[in-house]
C-alpha positions as CSV (number, residue, x, y, z in Angstrom):
1,M,-6.7,-1.9,10.6
2,D,-7.8,-5.0,7.8
3,F,-4.9,-4.7,5.1
4,S,-6.9,-7.8,3.2
5,T,-9.2,-5.7,1.9
6,Q,-9.1,-2.8,-0.5
7,P,-8.5,0.8,0.4
8,V,-11.9,2.7,0.2
9,L,-10.1,5.7,-1.8
10,Q,-7.0,5.1,-4.1
11,V,-5.8,8.0,-5.9
12,D,-2.8,7.5,-8.3
13,N,-0.7,10.2,-10.1
14,A,-4.0,12.6,-10.4
15,T,-3.9,16.2,-11.3
16,I,-6.9,18.3,-9.8
17,F,-8.2,21.2,-11.4
18,Q,-9.9,24.4,-10.6
19,G,-11.7,25.6,-13.6
20,V,-9.4,25.4,-16.4
21,D,-6.4,25.9,-13.8
22,P,-4.4,22.7,-12.2
23,V,-4.3,23.3,-8.7
24,L,-2.7,20.2,-7.6
25,S,-0.5,17.5,-9.2
26,N,0.9,14.4,-9.0
27,V,-1.4,13.6,-6.3
28,S,-1.5,10.0,-5.0
29,F,-2.6,8.2,-1.7
30,S,-5.2,5.9,-0.3
31,V,-7.6,5.6,2.5
32,E,-8.2,2.5,4.5
33,Q,-11.5,1.3,5.6
34,H,-12.1,2.6,8.9
35,E,-9.6,5.1,8.9
36,F,-10.0,8.8,9.7
37,V,-7.8,11.2,7.7
38,F,-7.6,15.3,8.2
39,L,-7.5,17.4,4.7
40,I,-5.6,21.0,5.2
41,G,-4.4,23.8,3.4
42,Q,-5.0,27.4,2.9
43,T,-8.0,28.9,1.4
44,G,-7.4,28.1,-2.6
45,S,-4.9,25.6,-2.2
46,G,-6.9,22.5,-3.6
47,K,-8.8,21.2,-0.7
48,S,-12.6,21.7,-1.8
49,S,-11.4,20.8,-5.7
50,L,-10.0,17.5,-4.4
51,L,-13.0,16.2,-2.7
52,K,-15.4,17.9,-5.6
53,T,-13.3,15.4,-7.8
54,L,-13.7,12.5,-5.5
55,Y,-17.3,12.9,-5.3
56,A,-17.5,13.6,-9.2
57,D,-19.0,17.2,-9.0
58,L,-15.5,18.3,-11.0
59,A,-14.7,15.7,-13.9
60,L,-11.1,13.8,-13.2
61,K,-8.7,14.6,-16.2
62,S,-5.5,13.2,-15.7
63,G,-4.4,10.0,-13.3
64,K,-6.7,7.5,-11.3
65,V,-9.1,7.4,-8.7
66,D,-10.8,4.7,-7.5
67,I,-13.4,5.6,-4.5
68,A,-16.1,3.4,-3.3
69,G,-15.9,0.8,-6.2
70,F,-16.3,2.9,-8.8
71,D,-13.0,3.9,-11.1
72,L,-13.5,7.7,-12.0
73,T,-11.5,7.7,-15.1
74,K,-14.7,5.5,-16.6
75,I,-17.4,6.9,-14.7
76,K,-20.5,7.8,-17.0
77,T,-23.0,10.7,-15.9
78,S,-25.4,7.9,-15.2
79,E,-23.4,6.3,-12.8
80,I,-22.8,9.5,-10.7
81,P,-26.0,9.0,-8.6
82,F,-24.8,5.5,-7.9
83,L,-21.5,6.7,-6.8
84,R,-22.5,9.2,-4.4
85,R,-25.3,6.5,-2.6
86,K,-22.1,5.0,-1.2
87,L,-20.4,8.0,-0.4
88,G,-21.5,10.2,2.7
89,I,-20.8,14.2,1.7
90,I,-21.1,16.7,4.4
91,F,-20.8,20.6,3.5
92,Q,-20.1,23.2,5.4
93,D,-23.3,25.8,4.7
94,F,-25.6,22.5,5.4
95,Q,-27.6,22.8,1.9
96,L,-30.9,21.7,3.7
97,F,-34.0,22.8,1.9
98,N,-35.5,25.6,4.6
99,D,-39.0,25.2,3.4
100,R,-39.3,21.2,3.9
101,T,-39.2,19.7,7.8
102,V,-36.2,17.5,9.0
103,A,-38.1,14.5,7.8
104,E,-38.9,16.1,4.3
105,N,-35.2,16.9,3.7
106,L,-34.3,13.2,4.4
107,D,-37.4,11.6,2.8
108,F,-36.0,13.5,-1.0
109,V,-32.5,12.2,-0.8
110,M,-33.8,8.7,0.0
111,K,-36.3,8.5,-2.9
112,A,-33.7,10.5,-5.2
113,T,-31.4,7.4,-4.4
114,G,-33.7,4.4,-5.1
115,W,-35.5,4.1,-1.8
116,K,-38.9,3.2,-2.7
117,D,-40.7,1.3,0.7
118,K,-42.4,3.6,2.8
119,V,-42.1,1.5,5.9
120,K,-38.0,1.2,5.2
121,I,-37.9,4.7,4.2
122,K,-39.2,5.9,7.9
123,E,-37.2,3.2,9.8
124,R,-34.2,4.2,8.3
125,M,-34.8,7.9,9.1
126,A,-35.5,7.2,12.6
127,E,-32.2,5.2,12.9
128,V,-30.0,8.1,11.4
129,L,-31.9,10.8,13.5
130,M,-31.1,8.4,16.7
131,L,-27.4,8.2,16.0
132,V,-27.3,12.0,15.6
133,G,-29.0,12.6,18.9
134,L,-32.4,14.4,16.9
135,N,-34.6,11.7,17.3
136,N,-37.5,14.2,18.2
137,A,-36.6,16.6,15.2
138,S,-38.4,15.1,12.2
139,S,-41.3,17.5,12.0
140,K,-38.8,20.6,13.0
141,M,-38.2,23.2,9.9
142,P,-34.0,23.8,9.8
143,H,-34.6,27.5,10.9
144,Q,-36.1,25.9,14.2
145,L,-33.1,24.6,14.9
146,S,-29.2,25.4,16.3
147,G,-26.4,25.6,13.7
148,G,-25.3,22.5,15.4
149,E,-28.3,20.7,15.2
150,Q,-28.7,21.4,11.3
151,Q,-25.1,20.1,10.8
152,R,-26.4,16.9,12.7
153,V,-29.1,16.5,10.2
154,V,-26.9,17.1,7.5
155,I,-24.9,14.2,8.8
156,A,-28.1,12.1,9.3
157,R,-28.8,12.8,6.0
158,A,-25.0,11.5,4.7
159,L,-25.7,8.2,6.7
160,L,-28.9,7.2,4.9
161,N,-27.2,5.0,2.7
162,E,-24.6,3.8,4.8
163,P,-21.8,5.2,2.9
164,S,-18.4,3.6,2.9
165,I,-16.5,6.4,3.1
166,L,-17.6,10.4,4.3
167,L,-16.3,13.5,2.8
168,A,-16.5,16.1,4.7
169,D,-15.6,19.9,4.1
170,E,-15.3,22.0,6.6
171,P,-18.0,20.6,8.5
172,T,-17.3,22.5,11.9
173,G,-16.3,25.7,10.2
174,N,-19.3,27.8,11.2
175,L,-19.8,26.5,14.3
176,D,-18.8,27.7,18.2
177,P,-16.1,25.7,19.3
178,S,-18.1,23.9,21.9
179,V,-20.6,23.0,19.2
180,A,-18.1,22.0,17.2
181,D,-16.3,19.6,19.4
182,G,-19.5,17.7,20.1
183,I,-20.0,17.3,15.9
184,F,-16.3,16.1,15.6
185,K,-17.1,13.6,18.8
186,L,-20.1,12.6,16.5
187,F,-17.9,11.9,13.6
188,Q,-15.3,9.6,15.7
189,E,-18.5,7.8,16.4
190,I,-19.1,7.0,12.9
191,N,-15.7,6.3,12.5
192,K,-15.1,3.5,15.2
193,K,-18.3,1.7,13.7
194,G,-16.6,1.4,10.3
195,T,-16.8,4.2,8.0
196,A,-13.8,6.2,6.4
197,I,-13.9,9.6,6.9
198,L,-11.9,12.3,5.1
199,M,-12.2,15.6,6.6
200,A,-11.3,19.1,5.5
201,T,-10.8,21.5,8.1
202,H,-8.9,24.8,9.4
203,N,-9.6,23.6,13.1
204,H,-6.0,23.8,14.5
205,E,-7.0,22.6,17.8
206,L,-8.6,19.1,16.3
207,L,-4.9,18.8,14.8
208,R,-3.3,18.9,17.8
209,K,-5.7,17.1,19.9
210,Y,-6.3,14.3,17.8
211,P,-3.3,12.2,16.1
212,Y,-5.4,11.3,12.8
213,R,-3.0,11.2,9.6
214,V,-2.9,14.5,7.9
215,L,-3.2,15.5,3.9
216,K,-1.8,18.8,3.7
217,C,-2.6,20.7,0.2
218,E,0.7,23.1,-0.4
219,D,2.1,24.7,-3.2
220,G,0.2,22.6,-5.8
221,K,1.2,19.1,-4.0
222,L,-0.6,16.8,-1.7
223,L,2.0,16.2,1.2
224,D,1.0,13.2,3.1
225,S,1.7,12.9,7.1
226,Q,2.8,9.1,6.5
227,T,5.6,10.5,4.5
228,H,6.2,13.8,5.1
229,D,6.6,16.4,8.2
230,V,3.6,18.0,7.8
231,S,3.5,21.2,9.9
232,F,-0.1,22.7,11.0
233,G,0.6,25.8,12.4
234,S,-1.5,29.1,12.2
235,S,0.4,29.3,8.5
236,Y,-2.9,28.5,6.7
């Protein structure tokens, strides 16, 4: 880990809200470049609200967050698309356009984030699909793909703009264990190439198997395995 560089994510004394209600308070942590961090906690404990705050889907009302070079206390609505170009956001429920091919799904995101050169768009699309093992899927519709393949498309979409950090909300939650394992290995490969990853998960096996740092949402607080004894048994 290179401590001479700034963390890709720095959170200081933030309060995270679900609607009008605070769900996490006094949240402070950082994620270094190239780091892999699990985010755990019971349903409703604030995991998704924290992630939504980090990609500016929920407003930061209290505290300070710097992510991928953006200060969320000062970010303007017009700057949010530029923030999201620096982040890779991966959802549990895929959020693909079902009436468009894989290529059209990726093309939509690229044009929305400022890509204009058709040759470069095609080249980058081919690169990310090859990276996730789907180089022959560009003309397929989402319904022609398995759940695992659809999640690989979502990961490819998240990688288009070479993000400095991936925020993943239960990315293996809807997948069979064997498929989930393959998706997780893909995340590890992406991480080894230098992208930081913050992954919310309920998968106990992943937590037991891989000794990555763990952040746990519990009783309105965020506990960090670097400073607390964080349990991840069946209680969540």
